[in-house]
MIDOSE-1310 file (N, C-alpha, C; in nm, 2 decimals, decimal comma, always signed):
residues 271
xxxx	+2,32/-0,62/-0,36/+2,33/-0,50/-0,26/+2,37/-0,56/-0,13; +2,47/-0,49/-0,06/+2,52/-0,54/+0,07/+2,42/-0,53/+0,17; +2,42/-0,62/+0,27/+2,32/-0,62/+0,38/+2,37/-0,51/+0,48; +2,27/-0,46/+0,55/+2,30/-0,36/+0,65/+2,25/-0,41/+0,78
xxxx	+2,28/-0,33/+0,89/+2,23/-0,36/+1,02/+2,08/-0,36/+1,02; +2,01/-0,42/+1,11/+1,87/-0,43/+1,12/+1,81/-0,29/+1,14; +1,69/-0,28/+1,08/+1,63/-0,15/+1,08/+1,49/-0,16/+1,14; +1,48/-0,24/+1,24/+1,35/-0,28/+1,30/+1,28/-0,16/+1,36
xxxx	+1,15/-0,15/+1,33/+1,07/-0,05/+1,39/+1,06/-0,07/+1,54; +1,05/+0,03/+1,62/+1,04/+0,02/+1,77/+0,90/-0,02/+1,81; +0,80/+0,01/+1,73/+0,66/-0,02/+1,78/+0,57/-0,02/+1,66; +0,57/-0,13/+1,58/+0,48/-0,15/+1,47/+0,33/-0,15/+1,52
xxxx	+0,24/-0,08/+1,45/+0,11/-0,06/+1,50/+0,01/-0,16/+1,45; -0,08/-0,20/+1,53/-0,20/-0,28/+1,49/-0,31/-0,18/+1,45; -0,40/-0,22/+1,37/-0,51/-0,14/+1,31/-0,64/-0,21/+1,34; -0,74/-0,13/+1,39/-0,87/-0,18/+1,40/-0,97/-0,09/+1,33
xxxx	-1,04/-0,14/+1,23/-1,14/-0,07/+1,16/-1,27/-0,13/+1,18; -1,37/-0,05/+1,22/-1,50/-0,11/+1,25/-1,61/-0,02/+1,19; -1,69/-0,09/+1,10/-1,81/-0,02/+1,03/-1,77/+0,11/+0,97; -1,66/+0,13/+0,91/-1,61/+0,25/+0,86/-1,69/+0,29/+0,74
xxxx	-1,73/+0,42/+0,73/-1,80/+0,47/+0,61/-1,75/+0,61/+0,58; -1,76/+0,65/+0,45/-1,72/+0,78/+0,40/-1,83/+0,83/+0,30; -1,89/+0,94/+0,34/-1,99/+1,01/+0,25/-1,94/+1,15/+0,22; -1,94/+1,18/+0,09/-1,90/+1,31/+0,05/-2,02/+1,40/+0,04
xxxx	-2,01/+1,52/+0,09/-2,12/+1,62/+0,09/-2,21/+1,60/+0,21; -2,34/+1,63/+0,20/-2,44/+1,62/+0,31/-2,50/+1,48/+0,31; -2,60/+1,47/+0,39/-2,66/+1,34/+0,41/-2,71/+1,27/+0,28; -2,74/+1,36/+0,18/-2,79/+1,30/+0,05/-2,67/+1,29/-0,05
xxxx	-2,55/+1,32/+0,00/-2,43/+1,31/-0,09/-2,39/+1,17/-0,12; -2,28/+1,15/-0,19/-2,23/+1,02/-0,24/-2,17/+0,94/-0,12; -2,23/+0,82/-0,11/-2,17/+0,73/-0,01/-2,06/+0,65/-0,08; -1,94/+0,69/-0,06/-1,82/+0,63/-0,13/-1,78/+0,50/-0,08
xxxx	-1,80/+0,48/+0,05/-1,75/+0,36/+0,12/-1,84/+0,33/+0,24; -1,87/+0,20/+0,27/-1,96/+0,17/+0,38/-1,93/+0,04/+0,44; -1,95/+0,03/+0,57/-1,94/-0,10/+0,64/-1,81/-0,17/+0,62; -1,70/-0,10/+0,63/-1,56/-0,16/+0,61/-1,51/-0,20/+0,75
xxxx	-1,48/-0,33/+0,76/-1,43/-0,39/+0,89/-1,31/-0,46/+0,86; -1,20/-0,43/+0,93/-1,07/-0,49/+0,91/-0,98/-0,48/+1,03; -0,92/-0,59/+1,07/-0,82/-0,59/+1,18/-0,69/-0,63/+1,12; -0,59/-0,55/+1,14/-0,45/-0,57/+1,09/-0,36/-0,59/+1,21
xxxx	-0,28/-0,69/+1,22/-0,19/-0,71/+1,33/-0,07/-0,63/+1,32; +0,00/-0,60/+1,43/+0,13/-0,53/+1,42/+0,23/-0,60/+1,34; +0,29/-0,53/+1,25/+0,40/-0,59/+1,16/+0,35/-0,66/+1,04; +0,22/-0,67/+1,02/+0,16/-0,74/+0,90/+0,17/-0,65/+0,78
xxxx	+0,18/-0,72/+0,66/+0,19/-0,65/+0,53/+0,05/-0,69/+0,46; -0,03/-0,59/+0,44/-0,16/-0,60/+0,38/-0,17/-0,52/+0,25; -0,21/-0,59/+0,15/-0,23/-0,52/+0,02/-0,38/-0,50/+0,00; -0,42/-0,39/-0,06/-0,56/-0,37/-0,10/-0,58/-0,35/-0,25
xxxx	-0,66/-0,44/-0,31/-0,68/-0,43/-0,45/-0,83/-0,41/-0,48; -0,86/-0,38/-0,61/-0,99/-0,36/-0,65/-1,00/-0,27/-0,77; -1,11/-0,26/-0,84/-1,13/-0,18/-0,95/-1,12/-0,03/-0,91; -1,10/+0,06/-1,01/-1,09/+0,20/-0,98/-1,23/+0,25/-0,92
xxxx	-1,22/+0,33/-0,82/-1,34/+0,39/-0,76/-1,40/+0,31/-0,65; -1,33/+0,20/-0,61/-1,39/+0,11/-0,51/-1,36/+0,15/-0,37; -1,28/+0,26/-0,35/-1,26/+0,31/-0,22/-1,12/+0,28/-0,16; -1,03/+0,22/-0,24/-0,90/+0,18/-0,19/-0,82/+0,30/-0,14
xxxx	-0,81/+0,40/-0,23/-0,73/+0,52/-0,19/-0,80/+0,60/-0,08; -0,94/+0,60/-0,08/-1,01/+0,67/+0,02/-0,98/+0,61/+0,16; -0,98/+0,48/+0,16/-0,95/+0,41/+0,29/-0,81/+0,44/+0,33; -0,71/+0,45/+0,24/-0,57/+0,48/+0,28/-0,56/+0,63/+0,33
xxxx	-0,64/+0,72/+0,26/-0,63/+0,86/+0,31/-0,69/+0,88/+0,45; -0,80/+0,80/+0,48/-0,86/+0,80/+0,61/-0,76/+0,75/+0,71; -0,69/+0,64/+0,68/-0,59/+0,58/+0,77/-0,48/+0,68/+0,79; -0,44/+0,76/+0,69/-0,33/+0,86/+0,70/-0,38/+0,98/+0,78
xxxx	-0,51/+1,00/+0,80/-0,56/+1,12/+0,86/-0,58/+1,23/+0,77; -0,57/+1,21/+0,64/-0,59/+1,32/+0,55/-0,73/+1,35/+0,52; -0,82/+1,25/+0,55/-0,96/+1,27/+0,54/-1,03/+1,21/+0,66; -1,15/+1,26/+0,70/-1,22/+1,21/+0,81/-1,32/+1,11/+0,76
xxxx	-1,34/+1,00/+0,84/-1,45/+0,91/+0,81/-1,58/+0,98/+0,86; -1,69/+0,93/+0,80/-1,82/+0,99/+0,84/-1,90/+0,89/+0,92; -1,85/+0,77/+0,94/-1,91/+0,68/+1,03/-1,82/+0,57/+1,07; -1,84/+0,50/+1,18/-1,76/+0,39/+1,23/-1,64/+0,44/+1,30
xxxx	-1,55/+0,35/+1,34/-1,43/+0,39/+1,42/-1,30/+0,33/+1,35; -1,19/+0,40/+1,38/-1,06/+0,36/+1,33/-0,96/+0,39/+1,43; -0,89/+0,29/+1,47/-0,78/+0,30/+1,57/-0,65/+0,24/+1,52; -0,54/+0,32/+1,53/-0,41/+0,27/+1,50/-0,33/+0,27/+1,63
xxxx	-0,27/+0,16/+1,67/-0,20/+0,14/+1,79/-0,29/+0,19/+1,91; -0,42/+0,15/+1,90/-0,51/+0,17/+2,01/-0,55/+0,32/+2,03; -0,51/+0,40/+1,93/-0,54/+0,54/+1,94/-0,63/+0,58/+1,82; -0,74/+0,66/+1,84/-0,82/+0,70/+1,73/-0,74/+0,79/+1,63
xxxx	-0,76/+0,78/+1,51/-0,70/+0,86/+1,41/-0,77/+1,00/+1,39; -0,71/+1,11/+1,43/-0,77/+1,24/+1,43/-0,70/+1,33/+1,33; -0,60/+1,29/+1,26/-0,53/+1,38/+1,17/-0,40/+1,31/+1,13; -0,32/+1,37/+1,04/-0,19/+1,32/+1,00/-0,09/+1,31/+1,12
xxxx	+0,00/+1,21/+1,11/+0,10/+1,19/+1,22/+0,22/+1,13/+1,16; +0,34/+1,17/+1,20/+0,47/+1,10/+1,16/+0,47/+0,95/+1,19; +0,38/+0,91/+1,29/+0,37/+0,77/+1,32/+0,31/+0,69/+1,20; +0,25/+0,76/+1,11/+0,19/+0,70/+0,99/+0,25/+0,76/+0,87
xxxx	+0,36/+0,70/+0,82/+0,43/+0,75/+0,70/+0,35/+0,71/+0,57; +0,35/+0,80/+0,48/+0,28/+0,78/+0,35/+0,38/+0,79/+0,23; +0,37/+0,69/+0,14/+0,45/+0,70/+0,02/+0,35/+0,70/-0,10; +0,36/+0,80/-0,18/+0,27/+0,81/-0,29/+0,34/+0,77/-0,42
xxxx	+0,26/+0,77/-0,53/+0,31/+0,73/-0,66/+0,41/+0,84/-0,71; +0,38/+0,97/-0,67/+0,46/+1,08/-0,73/+0,58/+1,12/-0,65; +0,62/+1,04/-0,56/+0,74/+1,06/-0,48/+0,73/+1,17/-0,37; +0,70/+1,29/-0,42/+0,68/+1,40/-0,32/+0,81/+1,45/-0,26
xxxx	+0,92/+1,43/-0,33/+1,05/+1,48/-0,27/+1,07/+1,63/-0,28; +1,15/+1,69/-0,19/+1,18/+1,83/-0,21/+1,30/+1,84/-0,31; +1,27/+1,91/-0,42/+1,37/+1,91/-0,53/+1,50/+1,99/-0,50; +1,49/+2,08/-0,40/+1,60/+2,16/-0,36/+1,69/+2,09/-0,26
xxxx	+1,65/+1,97/-0,21/+1,73/+1,90/-0,11/+1,79/+1,78/-0,18; +1,91/+1,74/-0,13/+1,98/+1,62/-0,18/+1,91/+1,50/-0,12; +1,95/+1,38/-0,16/+1,90/+1,25/-0,11/+1,91/+1,25/+0,04; +2,02/+1,27/+0,09/+2,04/+1,27/+0,24/+1,97/+1,38/+0,31
xxxx	+1,95/+1,49/+0,25/+1,88/+1,60/+0,31/+1,73/+1,57/+0,31; +1,68/+1,51/+0,21/+1,54/+1,47/+0,21/+1,51/+1,36/+0,32; +1,60/+1,27/+0,33/+1,58/+1,16/+0,43/+1,59/+1,22/+0,57; +1,68/+1,32/+0,59/+1,70/+1,38/+0,72/+1,59/+1,48/+0,76
xxxx	+1,50/+1,51/+0,67/+1,40/+1,62/+0,69/+1,31/+1,59/+0,81; +1,25/+1,47/+0,82/+1,16/+1,43/+0,92/+1,23/+1,42/+1,06; +1,35/+1,35/+1,07/+1,42/+1,35/+1,20/+1,46/+1,49/+1,25; +1,49/+1,58/+1,16/+1,53/+1,72/+1,20/+1,40/+1,79/+1,25
xxxx	+1,29/+1,77/+1,18/+1,17/+1,84/+1,22/+1,13/+1,79/+1,36; +1,16/+1,66/+1,39/+1,14/+1,61/+1,53/+1,24/+1,65/+1,63; +1,33/+1,73/+1,58/+1,44/+1,79/+1,67/+1,52/+1,68/+1,74; +1,55/+1,58/+1,66/+1,65/+1,48/+1,72/+1,79/+1,54/+1,72
xxxx	+1,87/+1,49/+1,81/+2,01/+1,53/+1,81/+2,08/+1,50/+1,67; +2,18/+1,59/+1,64/+2,24/+1,58/+1,51/+2,30/+1,44/+1,49; +2,36/+1,38/+1,59/+2,42/+1,25/+1,58/+2,31/+1,14/+1,54; +2,19/+1,15/+1,60/+2,09/+1,05/+1,57/+2,03/+1,07/+1,43
xxxx	+2,03/+1,20/+1,39/+1,98/+1,23/+1,25/+2,08/+1,17/+1,15; +2,21/+1,19/+1,17/+2,31/+1,13/+1,08/+2,30/+0,98/+1,08; +2,28/+0,92/+1,20/+2,27/+0,77/+1,20/+2,16/+0,72/+1,12; +2,04/+0,79/+1,14/+1,92/+0,74/+1,07/+1,94/+0,76/+0,92
xxxx	+1,99/+0,87/+0,88/+2,01/+0,90/+0,74/+2,10/+0,79/+0,67; +2,22/+0,77/+0,74/+2,31/+0,67/+0,68/+2,24/+0,53/+0,68; +2,17/+0,50/+0,78/+2,11/+0,36/+0,79/+2,01/+0,34/+0,67; +1,92/+0,44/+0,65/+1,81/+0,42/+0,56/+1,85/+0,46/+0,42
xxxx	+1,94/+0,54/+0,40/+2,00/+0,56/+0,26/+2,06/+0,43/+0,22; +2,13/+0,36/+0,31/+2,19/+0,23/+0,28/+2,09/+0,13/+0,26; +1,98/+0,13/+0,34/+1,87/+0,03/+0,33/+1,81/+0,03/+0,19; +1,81/+0,14/+0,12/+1,75/+0,14/-0,01/+1,86/+0,15/-0,12
xxxx	+1,99/+0,13/-0,08/+2,09/+0,11/-0,18/+2,14/+0,24/-0,25; +2,13/+0,35/-0,18/+2,16/+0,48/-0,25/+2,28/+0,55/-0,19; +2,37/+0,47/-0,12/+2,48/+0,54/-0,06/+2,56/+0,63/-0,16; +2,58/+0,57/-0,28/+2,67/+0,65/-0,38/+2,59/+0,77/-0,44
xxxx	+2,47/+0,78/-0,40/+2,39/+0,90/-0,46/+2,34/+0,99/-0,35; +2,40/+0,98/-0,23/+2,35/+1,06/-0,11/+2,35/+1,21/-0,14; +2,45/+1,25/-0,22/+2,46/+1,40/-0,24/+2,40/+1,45/-0,37; +2,32/+1,36/-0,44/+2,25/+1,39/-0,56/+2,12/+1,46/-0,53
xxxx	+2,07/+1,54/-0,62/+1,93/+1,60/-0,61/+1,83/+1,51/-0,69; +1,70/+1,52/-0,65/+1,60/+1,43/-0,72/+1,61/+1,44/-0,87; +1,63/+1,55/-0,92/+1,64/+1,57/-1,07/+1,75/+1,49/-1,13; +1,84/+1,45/-1,06/+1,96/+1,37/-1,11/+1,94/+1,22/-1,09
xxxx	+1,82/+1,18/-1,04/+1,79/+1,04/-1,02/+1,68/+0,98/-1,11; +1,68/+0,85/-1,13/+1,57/+0,79/-1,21/+1,45/+0,78/-1,12; +1,34/+0,75/-1,19/+1,21/+0,74/-1,11/+1,22/+0,63/-1,00; +1,29/+0,52/-1,03/+1,30/+0,41/-0,93/+1,38/+0,46/-0,81
xxxx	+1,49/+0,53/-0,84/+1,58/+0,59/-0,73/+1,50/+0,69/-0,65; +1,42/+0,77/-0,71/+1,34/+0,87/-0,64/+1,24/+0,80/-0,55; +1,18/+0,69/-0,59/+1,09/+0,62/-0,51/+1,16/+0,55/-0,39; +1,29/+0,51/-0,41/+1,37/+0,46/-0,30/+1,39/+0,56/-0,20
xxxx	+1,42/+0,69/-0,24/+1,44/+0,80/-0,15/+1,31/+0,82/-0,07; +1,19/+0,82/-0,14/+1,07/+0,84/-0,07/+1,04/+0,73/+0,04; +1,08/+0,61/+0,01/+1,07/+0,50/+0,11/+1,16/+0,53/+0,23; +1,29/+0,56/+0,20/+1,39/+0,59/+0,30/+1,34/+0,71/+0,39
xxxx	+1,28/+0,81/+0,33/+1,24/+0,93/+0,40/+1,13/+0,89/+0,51; +1,04/+0,80/+0,47/+0,94/+0,76/+0,56/+1,00/+0,67/+0,67; +1,09/+0,58/+0,63/+1,14/+0,49/+0,73/+1,23/+0,56/+0,83; +1,29/+0,67/+0,79/+1,38/+0,75/+0,88/+1,30/+0,81/+1,00
xxxx	+1,16/+0,81/+0,99/+1,08/+0,86/+1,10/+1,04/+0,75/+1,19; +1,09/+0,62/+1,17/+1,05/+0,51/+1,24/+0,90/+0,50/+1,26; +0,83/+0,50/+1,15/+0,68/+0,50/+1,17/+0,63/+0,36/+1,22; +0,52/+0,37/+1,29/+0,45/+0,25/+1,34/+0,37/+0,19/+1,22
xxxx	+0,34/+0,27/+1,12/+0,26/+0,22/+1,01/+0,31/+0,29/+0,89; +0,33/+0,22/+0,78/+0,36/+0,27/+0,65/+0,25/+0,25/+0,55; +0,20/+0,36/+0,49/+0,09/+0,35/+0,40/+0,14/+0,39/+0,26; +0,11/+0,30/+0,16/+0,16/+0,31/+0,03/+0,05/+0,31/-0,07
xxxx	+0,04/+0,42/-0,15/-0,07/+0,43/-0,25/-0,01/+0,42/-0,39; -0,02/+0,30/-0,45/+0,03/+0,28/-0,59/+0,17/+0,33/-0,60; +0,26/+0,30/-0,51/+0,39/+0,36/-0,52/+0,48/+0,32/-0,64; +0,45/+0,21/-0,70/+0,53/+0,16/-0,81/+0,46/+0,17/-0,94
xxxx	+0,34/+0,23/-0,94/+0,25/+0,22/-1,06/+0,31/+0,29/-1,18; +0,39/+0,39/-1,17/+0,44/+0,47/-1,28/+0,58/+0,42/-1,33; +0,63/+0,31/-1,27/+0,76/+0,26/-1,30/+0,76/+0,15/-1,40; +0,87/+0,13/-1,48/+0,88/+0,02/-1,57/+0,88/-0,11/-1,50
xxxx	+0,86/-0,22/-1,58/+0,84/-0,35/-1,51/+0,96/-0,40/-1,44; +1,08/-0,38/-1,49/+1,20/-0,42/-1,43/+1,23/-0,35/-1,30; +1,21/-0,21/-1,30/+1,23/-0,13/-1,18/+1,13/-0,17/-1,08; +1,00/-0,19/-1,12/+0,90/-0,22/-1,03/+0,93/-0,35/-0,96
xxxx	+0,97/-0,45/-1,03/+1,01/-0,58/-0,98/+1,12/-0,57/-0,87; +1,22/-0,49/-0,91/+1,33/-0,47/-0,82/+1,29/-0,41/-0,69; +1,20/-0,30/-0,70/+1,16/-0,24/-0,58/+1,06/-0,32/-0,49; +0,98/-0,41/-0,56/+0,90/-0,50/-0,48/+0,99/-0,59/-0,39
xxxx	+1,10/-0,64/-0,45/+1,19/-0,73/-0,38/+1,25/-0,65/-0,26; +1,29/-0,53/-0,29/+1,36/-0,44/-0,19/+1,26/-0,41/-0,07; +1,13/-0,39/-0,11/+1,03/-0,35/-0,01/+1,01/-0,48/+0,08; +1,00/-0,59/+0,02/+0,98/-0,72/+0,10/+1,10/-0,73/+0,20
xxxx	+1,22/-0,71/+0,15/+1,34/-0,72/+0,24/+1,33/-0,62/+0,35; +1,30/-0,49/+0,32/+1,29/-0,39/+0,42/+1,18/-0,42/+0,52; +1,07/-0,47/+0,47/+0,96/-0,50/+0,57/+1,01/-0,61/+0,66; +1,07/-0,71/+0,61/+1,12/-0,82/+0,70/+1,22/-0,78/+0,80
xxxx	+1,30/-0,68/+0,77/+1,40/-0,63/+0,86/+1,35/-0,52/+0,95; +1,25/-0,44/+0,91/+1,20/-0,34/+0,99/+1,08/-0,38/+1,08; +1,00/-0,47/+1,03/+0,88/-0,51/+1,11/+0,77/-0,41/+1,11; +0,78/-0,30/+1,03/+0,68/-0,20/+1,03/+0,55/-0,25/+0,96
xxxx	+0,44/-0,22/+1,02/+0,31/-0,25/+0,96/+0,30/-0,18/+0,83; +0,25/-0,25/+0,72/+0,24/-0,18/+0,59/+0,10/-0,21/+0,53; +0,04/-0,10/+0,49/-0,09/-0,12/+0,41/-0,06/-0,06/+0,27; -0,07/-0,14/+0,17/-0,02/-0,11/+0,03/-0,14/-0,12/-0,07
xxxx	-0,17/-0,01/-0,13/-0,28/-0,01/-0,23/-0,22/-0,03/-0,37; -0,28/-0,12/-0,45/-0,23/-0,15/-0,58/-0,34/-0,20/-0,67; -0,32/-0,17/-0,80/-0,41/-0,23/-0,90/-0,36/-0,37/-0,95; -0,24/-0,40/-0,92/-0,18/-0,52/-0,97/-0,20/-0,63/-0,87
xxxx	-0,27/-0,73/-0,92/-0,30/-0,85/-0,83/-0,17/-0,93/-0,81; -0,09/-0,94/-0,91/+0,04/-1,01/-0,90/+0,13/-0,95/-0,80; +0,13/-0,82/-0,80/+0,21/-0,74/-0,70/+0,16/-0,77/-0,56; +0,03/-0,77/-0,54/-0,03/-0,79/-0,41/+0,00/-0,93/-0,36
xxxx	-0,01/-1,03/-0,44/+0,02/-1,17/-0,40/+0,17/-1,18/-0,37; +0,26/-1,12/-0,44/+0,40/-1,12/-0,42/+0,44/-1,06/-0,28; +0,37/-0,95/-0,24/+0,41/-0,87/-0,13/+0,34/-0,91/+0,00; +0,21/-0,95/-0,01/+0,12/-0,94/+0,11/+0,12/-1,07/+0,20
xxxx	+0,09/-1,05/+0,32/+0,05/-1,16/+0,41/-0,10/-1,19/+0,39; -0,18/-1,08/+0,36/-0,32/-1,09/+0,32/-0,35/-0,99/+0,22; -0,45/-1,02/+0,13/-0,50/-0,93/+0,03/-0,64/-0,90/+0,06; -0,67/-0,77/+0,07/-0,81/-0,72/+0,09/-0,86/-0,68/-0,05
xxxx	-0,97/-0,75/-0,09/-1,03/-0,72/-0,22/-1,15/-0,63/-0,19; -1,14/-0,51/-0,25/-1,26/-0,42/-0,24/-1,34/-0,42/-0,37; -1,46/-0,38/-0,35/-1,55/-0,38/-0,47/-1,65/-0,26/-0,45; -1,73/-0,24/-0,55/-1,83/-0,13/-0,55/-1,77/+0,00/-0,58
xxxx	-1,83/+0,10/-0,52/-1,79/+0,24/-0,56/-1,90/+0,31/-0,62; -1,90/+0,45/-0,60/-2,02/+0,53/-0,65/-2,04/+0,51/-0,80; -1,94/+0,49/-0,88/-1,96/+0,48/-1,02/-2,03/+0,34/-1,06; -2,03/+0,25/-0,96/-2,09/+0,12/-0,98/-2,23/+0,11/-0,91
xxxx	-2,27/+0,22/-0,86/-2,41/+0,22/-0,80/-2,42/+0,17/-0,66; -2,30/+0,15/-0,59/-2,30/+0,09/-0,46/-2,18/+0,15/-0,39; -2,18/+0,16/-0,26/-2,06/+0,21/-0,19/-1,95/+0,11/-0,19; -1,83/+0,16/-0,18/-1,71/+0,07/-0,18/-1,72/-0,02/-0,05
xxxx	-1,68/-0,14/-0,06/-1,68/-0,23/+0,06/-1,58/-0,34/+0,04; -1,55/-0,42/+0,14/-1,46/-0,53/+0,13/-1,54/-0,65/+0,08; -1,50/-0,71/-0,03/-1,56/-0,83/-0,09/-1,51/-0,95/-0,02; -1,38/-0,96/+0,00/-1,32/-1,08/+0,07/-1,18/-1,04/+0,11
xxxx	-1,13/-1,11/+0,22/-0,99/-1,10/+0,26/-0,93/-1,23/+0,24; -0,82/-1,23/+0,15/-0,76/-1,35/+0,11/-0,62/-1,37/+0,17; -0,60/-1,47/+0,25/-0,47/-1,50/+0,31/-0,37/-1,55/+0,20; -0,24/-1,51/+0,22/-0,14/-1,55/+0,12/-0,03/-1,63/+0,20
xxxx	-0,06/-1,76/+0,22/+0,03/-1,84/+0,31/+0,15/-1,90/+0,23; +0,23/-1,81/+0,17/+0,34/-1,86/+0,08/+0,48/-1,84/+0,14; +0,49/-1,79/+0,26/+0,63/-1,77/+0,31/+0,70/-1,65/+0,25; +0,82/-1,63/+0,29/+0,90/-1,52/+0,25/+0,95/-1,52/+0,10
xxxx	+0,99/-1,64/+0,06/+1,04/-1,66/-0,07/+0,93/-1,70/-0,17; +0,90/-1,61/-0,27/+0,79/-1,63/-0,35/+0,83/-1,62/-0,50; +0,77/-1,70/-0,58/+0,79/-1,69/-0,73/+0,66/-1,68/-0,80; +0,65/-1,59/-0,90/+0,53/-1,57/-0,97/+0,50/-1,69/-1,06
xxxx	+0,59/-1,79/-1,07/+0,57/-1,90/-1,15/+0,52/-2,02/-1,07; +0,52/-2,01/-0,94/+0,47/-2,12/-0,86/+0,32/-2,15/-0,88; +0,28/-2,27/-0,88/+0,14/-2,31/-0,90/+0,05/-2,25/-0,79; +0,10/-2,25/-0,66/+0,02/-2,20/-0,55/+0,00/-2,05/-0,56
xxxx	+0,11/-1,98/-0,60/+0,11/-1,84/-0,62/+0,00/-1,80/-0,73; +0,00/-1,88/-0,83/-0,10/-1,85/-0,94/-0,24/-1,89/-0,91; -0,26/-1,99/-0,82/-0,39/-2,02/-0,78/-0,45/-1,91/-0,69; -0,37/-1,85/-0,61/-0,42/-1,73/-0,53/-0,45/-1,61/-0,62
xxxx	-0,35/-1,59/-0,71/-0,37/-1,48/-0,81/-0,50/-1,50/-0,89; -0,53/-1,62/-0,93/-0,65/-1,65/-1,01/-0,77/-1,63/-0,93; -0,77/-1,67/-0,80/-0,89/-1,65/-0,71/-0,92/-1,51/-0,69; -0,82/-1,43/-0,67/-0,84/-1,28/-0,65/-0,89/-1,22/-0,78
xxxx	-0,83/-1,26/-0,89/-0,88/-1,21/-1,02/-1,02/-1,24/-1,05; -1,06/-1,36/-1,01/-1,20/-1,40/-1,03/-1,29/-1,31/-0,94; -1,25/-1,29/-0,82/-1,33/-1,20/-0,73/-1,35/-1,06/-0,78; -1,24/-1,00/-0,83/-1,25/-0,87/-0,89/-1,34/-0,87/-1,01
xxxx	-1,32/-0,97/-1,10/-1,40/-0,97/-1,22/-1,55/-1,00/-1,18; -1,58/-1,08/-1,08/-1,71/-1,11/-1,04/-1,78/-0,98/-0,99; -1,71/-0,90/-0,91/-1,76/-0,78/-0,86/-1,79/-0,68/-0,97; -1,70/-0,67/-1,07/-1,72/-0,58/-1,18/-1,84/-0,62/-1,26
xxxx	-1,86/-0,75/-1,29/-1,97/-0,80/-1,36/-2,10/-0,77/-1,28; -2,10/-0,80/-1,15/-2,21/-0,77/-1,07/-2,25/-0,62/-1,07; -2,15/-0,54/-1,06/-2,18/-0,39/-1,06/-2,24/-0,35/-1,20; -2,19/-0,41/-1,31/-2,24/-0,37/-1,44/-2,38/-0,41/-1,45
xxx	-2,42/-0,53/-1,39/-2,56/-0,58/-1,40/-2,65/-0,48/-1,32; -2,60/-0,43/-1,21/-2,68/-0,33/-1,13/-2,70/-0,21/-1,21; -2,60/-0,16/-1,28/-2,61/-0,04/-1,37/-2,71/-0,06/-1,48
């Protein structure tokens, strides 16, 4: 894929999470997540892993402003999160594209809603459609694209808003292995060029180690008889070029796998 001009974010956001909790229902309701503390530096790529029900997606939805926390504090770029914002772009597994709009129209949607001048809208569309390698498909509709291409459009659409923070919830989970690997590589390149802060939820430990500067391992969850919480934060000091066959890569992957397994065994013992 040809290289394009830099797509650097103007203001990547730092995140500060202190004693965050989430309870569903009243005071006797389910405590889904508790005592979550995490600081993320501006421009950092953080992956969140853990078994189903441990609070990964709940944490992401609170960061996005789609749900309210019931305790603790959450600040993005030194501002409390009080609801959704274009400053916090979200990419889901199901793409969420507008089927009646072309690729370029989908990518242009956010900048147009922000009432940017037509020239700036066109510039952003061209830049980010190129960033995900879809120039030849700019006038196609989502139904004419593969799943991998649709996810590229979803990423470009978020990037076109120049978000301070990109939140990604299992975005490659439904894709075949080859497409998933290709998009992981593309996302790493885009992150390096854009500098946008990324929080990426995944079930794949290998994917997390390939992408992240740090991996947040979550454990617990209501189904395991304890609230979701952070078990450990694992640094990934592997540099930009990574191979899944490197011994150091696999040592980190093994350590995280052991953490997840340990927490699952511990939760089963509690049950």
